[in-house]
ROSE-4610 file (N, C-alpha, C; in Angstrom, 1 decimal, always signed):
// ROSE-4610
residu = [M/M/M/A/A/A/K/K/K/Q/Q/Q/Y/Y/Y/K/K/K/S/S/S/D/D/D/A/A/A/L/L/L/A/A/A/A/A/A/V/V/V/H/H/H/E/E/E/T/T/T/V/V/V/V/V/V/G/G/G/L/L/L/A/A/A/E/E/E/A/A/A/G/G/G/V/V/V/V/V/V/A/A/A/K/K/K/Q/Q/Q/T/T/T/L/L/L/R/R/R/A/A/A/F/F/F/D/D/D/E/E/E/M/M/M/C/C/C/L/L/L/T/T/T/P/P/P/V/V/V/R/R/R/D/D/D/L/L/L/S/S/S/P/P/P/E/E/E/D/D/D/I/I/I/R/R/R/K/K/K/I/I/I/R/R/R/L/L/L/R/R/R/E/E/E/R/R/R/A/A/A/S/S/S/Q/Q/Q/A/A/A/V/V/V/F/F/F/A/A/A/R/R/R/Y/Y/Y/L/L/L/N/N/N/V/V/V/T/T/T/T/T/T/G/G/G/L/L/L/V/V/V/S/S/S/Q/Q/Q/W/W/W/E/E/E/R/R/R/G/G/G/K/K/K/K/K/K/R/R/R/P/P/P/R/R/R/G/G/G/A/A/A/S/S/S/L/L/L/K/K/K/L/L/L/L/L/L/T/T/T/L/L/L/V/V/V/E/E/E/K/K/K/N/N/N/G/G/G/L/L/L/Q/Q/Q/A/A/A/V/V/V/A/A/A]
num = [1/1/1/2/2/2/3/3/3/4/4/4/5/5/5/6/6/6/7/7/7/8/8/8/9/9/9/10/10/10/11/11/11/12/12/12/13/13/13/14/14/14/15/15/15/16/16/16/17/17/17/18/18/18/19/19/19/20/20/20/21/21/21/22/22/22/23/23/23/24/24/24/25/25/25/26/26/26/27/27/27/28/28/28/29/29/29/30/30/30/31/31/31/32/32/32/33/33/33/34/34/34/35/35/35/36/36/36/37/37/37/38/38/38/39/39/39/40/40/40/41/41/41/42/42/42/43/43/43/44/44/44/45/45/45/46/46/46/47/47/47/48/48/48/49/49/49/50/50/50/51/51/51/52/52/52/53/53/53/54/54/54/55/55/55/56/56/56/57/57/57/58/58/58/59/59/59/60/60/60/61/61/61/62/62/62/63/63/63/64/64/64/65/65/65/66/66/66/67/67/67/68/68/68/69/69/69/70/70/70/71/71/71/72/72/72/73/73/73/74/74/74/75/75/75/76/76/76/77/77/77/78/78/78/79/79/79/80/80/80/81/81/81/82/82/82/83/83/83/84/84/84/85/85/85/86/86/86/87/87/87/88/88/88/89/89/89/90/90/90/91/91/91/92/92/92/93/93/93/94/94/94/95/95/95/96/96/96/97/97/97/98/98/98/99/99/99/100/100/100/101/101/101/102/102/102/103/103/103/104/104/104/105/105/105]
x = [+45.0/+46.2/+47.2/+47.9/+48.8/+50.2/+50.9/+52.1/+53.2/+53.9/+54.9/+56.3/+57.1/+58.4/+59.6/+60.9/+61.8/+62.3/+62.2/+62.7/+61.8/+62.1/+61.5/+61.8/+63.3/+63.8/+63.2/+63.4/+62.8/+61.0/+60.3/+59.1/+58.8/+60.0/+59.8/+60.1/+60.8/+61.4/+60.3/+59.7/+58.4/+57.1/+56.8/+55.8/+56.2/+57.2/+57.4/+57.4/+57.8/+57.6/+56.0/+55.6/+54.1/+53.4/+53.7/+53.1/+53.7/+54.8/+55.4/+54.8/+54.4/+53.5/+52.3/+51.6/+50.2/+50.0/+51.2/+51.5/+51.8/+52.2/+52.5/+54.1/+54.9/+55.8/+57.1/+56.4/+57.4/+56.2/+56.7/+56.5/+56.1/+54.7/+54.4/+55.5/+56.0/+57.4/+58.4/+58.3/+59.6/+58.9/+57.6/+57.1/+57.2/+56.5/+56.9/+58.3/+59.1/+60.7/+60.7/+60.2/+60.2/+59.6/+58.3/+57.7/+58.6/+58.9/+60.1/+61.1/+61.6/+62.9/+62.5/+61.6/+61.0/+59.6/+59.4/+58.3/+59.1/+58.0/+58.6/+58.2/+59.5/+59.4/+58.9/+57.7/+57.1/+57.8/+57.8/+58.8/+57.8/+57.9/+57.0/+57.7/+56.6/+57.4/+56.7/+57.6/+57.8/+56.6/+55.8/+55.4/+56.4/+57.4/+58.5/+58.8/+58.9/+58.5/+57.8/+56.5/+55.3/+54.7/+55.4/+55.2/+56.5/+57.6/+58.8/+58.1/+57.7/+56.9/+55.8/+55.5/+54.0/+54.6/+55.9/+56.6/+57.1/+58.1/+58.5/+57.6/+56.6/+55.6/+54.9/+55.1/+54.4/+53.0/+52.5/+51.2/+50.4/+49.2/+48.7/+48.5/+47.9/+47.4/+46.2/+45.3/+44.3/+44.2/+45.5/+45.3/+46.3/+47.1/+47.7/+46.9/+45.9/+45.0/+44.3/+43.6/+42.8/+43.6/+45.0/+45.4/+45.8/+45.8/+45.9/+44.6/+43.3/+41.8/+41.7/+42.5/+41.8/+41.6/+41.6/+40.6/+41.8/+41.7/+42.5/+42.9/+42.0/+42.3/+43.1/+43.1/+43.7/+45.5/+45.5/+46.9/+47.7/+46.7/+46.7/+47.6/+46.5/+46.8/+48.4/+48.7/+49.5/+50.8/+51.0/+52.0/+52.1/+51.1/+51.2/+51.7/+51.5/+51.9/+50.9/+49.5/+48.6/+48.1/+48.3/+47.7/+48.9/+48.9/+50.2/+49.5/+49.9/+49.3/+49.9/+48.6/+49.1/+48.0/+48.5/+48.0/+48.2/+46.9/+47.3/+47.7/+47.2/+47.8/+49.0/+49.8/+51.2/+52.0/+51.3/+51.9/+52.0/+50.8/+50.8/+51.8/+52.0/+53.1/+54.2/+54.6/+55.9/+56.4/+55.1/+55.3/+55.5/+54.8/+54.9/+56.2/+56.7/+58.0/+59.1/+58.9/+60.2/+59.5/+58.2/+58.3/+57.3/+57.0/+56.2/+54.7/+54.1/+52.7/+51.9/+52.8/+52.4/+52.3/+53.0/+53.1/+51.2/+50.7/+49.4/+48.2/+48.6/+47.6/+46.6]
y = [+125.8/+126.9/+126.1/+126.9/+126.3/+126.0/+125.0/+124.5/+125.6/+126.1/+127.0/+126.5/+126.3/+125.7/+126.6/+125.7/+126.8/+127.5/+126.5/+127.5/+126.5/+127.1/+126.8/+125.2/+125.1/+123.7/+123.1/+123.0/+121.9/+122.0/+122.6/+122.6/+121.8/+121.8/+120.9/+119.6/+119.1/+118.0/+117.6/+117.8/+117.3/+117.3/+118.1/+118.2/+116.5/+116.5/+115.0/+113.8/+113.9/+112.8/+112.5/+113.7/+113.5/+112.6/+113.5/+112.6/+111.0/+110.6/+109.2/+108.5/+109.1/+108.4/+107.9/+108.9/+108.7/+107.7/+107.3/+106.3/+105.1/+105.1/+104.0/+103.3/+104.6/+104.5/+104.8/+105.4/+105.9/+106.1/+105.5/+104.9/+106.2/+106.1/+107.4/+107.4/+107.0/+107.4/+108.1/+108.1/+108.6/+110.0/+110.2/+111.5/+112.2/+111.5/+112.3/+113.2/+112.1/+112.8/+113.5/+114.1/+114.7/+115.9/+116.1/+117.2/+117.8/+117.1/+117.8/+118.5/+118.0/+118.8/+119.9/+119.6/+120.6/+121.6/+121.5/+122.6/+123.5/+124.7/+125.6/+124.9/+125.2/+124.4/+125.6/+125.3/+126.0/+125.7/+127.0/+126.7/+127.7/+127.7/+128.2/+130.0/+130.6/+132.0/+132.6/+133.4/+133.9/+135.3/+135.8/+136.9/+138.4/+138.5/+139.0/+139.0/+137.8/+137.4/+138.0/+137.6/+138.4/+139.7/+140.5/+142.0/+142.3/+141.6/+142.2/+142.2/+140.7/+140.6/+141.8/+142.1/+143.1/+144.6/+144.9/+146.0/+146.5/+145.2/+145.2/+145.4/+144.9/+144.9/+146.2/+147.0/+148.3/+148.2/+147.1/+147.1/+147.2/+147.7/+147.8/+146.4/+146.5/+145.0/+144.6/+145.7/+145.7/+145.0/+145.7/+145.3/+143.9/+143.9/+142.8/+141.2/+141.5/+140.5/+140.3/+141.0/+140.9/+140.7/+140.7/+139.7/+138.2/+137.7/+136.5/+136.0/+136.9/+136.4/+135.7/+136.6/+136.6/+138.0/+137.9/+138.9/+139.7/+141.2/+142.2/+141.5/+141.3/+140.9/+139.8/+138.9/+137.8/+137.8/+138.9/+139.4/+140.0/+140.9/+141.5/+140.4/+139.1/+138.2/+137.2/+137.3/+136.8/+137.7/+138.8/+139.6/+139.7/+139.7/+140.0/+138.1/+137.5/+136.0/+135.3/+135.8/+135.4/+133.8/+134.3/+132.9/+132.7/+131.6/+130.9/+130.5/+131.1/+130.7/+129.3/+128.6/+127.0/+126.8/+125.7/+125.3/+126.4/+126.6/+127.2/+128.8/+129.6/+130.7/+130.5/+130.0/+129.7/+129.6/+128.4/+128.6/+130.0/+130.8/+131.9/+132.8/+133.1/+133.9/+133.5/+132.5/+131.9/+132.2/+132.2/+132.7/+134.0/+135.0/+136.4/+136.5/+135.9/+135.9/+135.6/+134.6/+134.4/+135.5/+135.6/+136.6/+137.5/+137.9/+139.3/+139.1/+140.1/+140.1/+139.7/+140.4/+140.0/+138.5/+137.6/+136.0/+135.4/+136.4/+135.8/+136.7/+138.0/+138.7/+138.3]
z = [+220.9/+221.0/+220.1/+219.5/+218.6/+218.8/+218.8/+219.5/+219.2/+220.4/+220.3/+220.2/+219.2/+219.4/+219.6/+220.0/+220.5/+219.2/+217.9/+216.9/+215.6/+214.2/+212.8/+212.8/+213.0/+212.6/+213.6/+215.0/+215.8/+215.3/+214.9/+214.5/+213.4/+212.5/+211.0/+211.6/+212.5/+212.8/+213.7/+214.7/+215.5/+214.7/+213.9/+212.7/+212.0/+211.6/+211.0/+211.8/+213.3/+213.9/+214.6/+214.1/+214.9/+213.7/+212.2/+211.3/+211.6/+211.6/+211.9/+212.4/+213.9/+215.3/+214.9/+214.0/+213.3/+212.5/+211.9/+210.7/+211.5/+212.9/+213.4/+213.5/+212.8/+212.5/+213.8/+214.8/+216.2/+217.0/+218.2/+219.6/+220.5/+220.9/+221.7/+222.7/+223.5/+224.1/+223.2/+221.9/+221.4/+221.3/+220.9/+220.6/+221.7/+223.2/+223.9/+224.3/+223.9/+223.8/+223.3/+221.9/+220.9/+221.3/+222.1/+222.5/+223.7/+224.5/+225.5/+225.1/+223.9/+223.3/+222.3/+221.3/+220.6/+221.1/+222.1/+222.5/+223.2/+223.3/+224.5/+225.8/+226.9/+228.0/+229.2/+229.9/+231.0/+232.2/+233.1/+234.3/+235.2/+236.4/+237.4/+237.3/+237.3/+237.3/+239.1/+239.2/+240.6/+240.7/+241.6/+241.4/+240.8/+241.2/+240.4/+238.9/+238.6/+237.3/+236.5/+237.1/+236.3/+236.2/+237.2/+236.9/+236.0/+236.1/+235.1/+234.0/+233.2/+232.4/+232.0/+232.7/+232.4/+231.9/+233.3/+233.0/+231.5/+231.4/+230.0/+229.1/+229.0/+227.5/+227.8/+228.9/+229.1/+229.3/+229.7/+230.0/+231.1/+231.8/+232.8/+233.4/+234.4/+234.7/+234.0/+233.6/+233.0/+231.6/+230.8/+229.5/+229.5/+230.2/+230.3/+230.7/+231.3/+231.8/+230.5/+230.0/+228.5/+227.4/+227.3/+226.6/+227.1/+228.3/+228.7/+229.1/+228.9/+228.9/+230.2/+231.2/+232.7/+233.7/+234.5/+235.3/+236.1/+235.7/+236.2/+237.8/+238.7/+239.9/+240.2/+238.9/+239.0/+238.7/+238.1/+237.3/+238.7/+239.5/+240.9/+241.9/+242.1/+242.8/+242.1/+241.0/+241.0/+241.1/+241.2/+241.1/+243.0/+243.5/+244.9/+245.7/+244.8/+245.2/+246.1/+246.0/+246.7/+245.9/+244.7/+243.6/+242.6/+242.3/+241.4/+239.8/+238.4/+237.5/+237.4/+236.4/+236.4/+234.7/+234.2/+233.2/+231.9/+231.6/+230.1/+230.6/+231.3/+231.7/+232.4/+232.7/+232.7/+231.4/+230.7/+229.3/+228.6/+228.5/+228.0/+228.6/+229.9/+230.3/+230.0/+229.6/+229.2/+227.9/+227.1/+225.8/+225.6/+226.7/+226.3/+227.0/+228.0/+228.7/+227.4/+226.5/+225.5/+224.3/+223.9/+222.7/+222.8/+223.8/+223.8/+224.0/+224.0/+223.8/+222.6/+221.6/+220.2/+220.4/+220.7/+220.7/+221.0/+222.0/+222.2/+221.8/+220.8/+220.5/+219.2]
């Protein structure tokens, strides 16, 4: 999955620092600090947050699930609080919250 940045300017800065790290000019610790500053942060989403995101995008659970490459049942479980999104699913939900479904289409 491509990296999602907070802004185009931060994307340019981050890519420059990545190049400097690959050249051995910047330490890995410095690169981690730039990752935290430049990349889209991921936060836990409540069941209500997930439902609001889906409704804002005017998508059924089935359509929303297809965009996220998960099952309809999993989206239902997230919205009922039976399960919590983690890893890549949480990152995708964060991107959809910020940029809409077109960000993962």
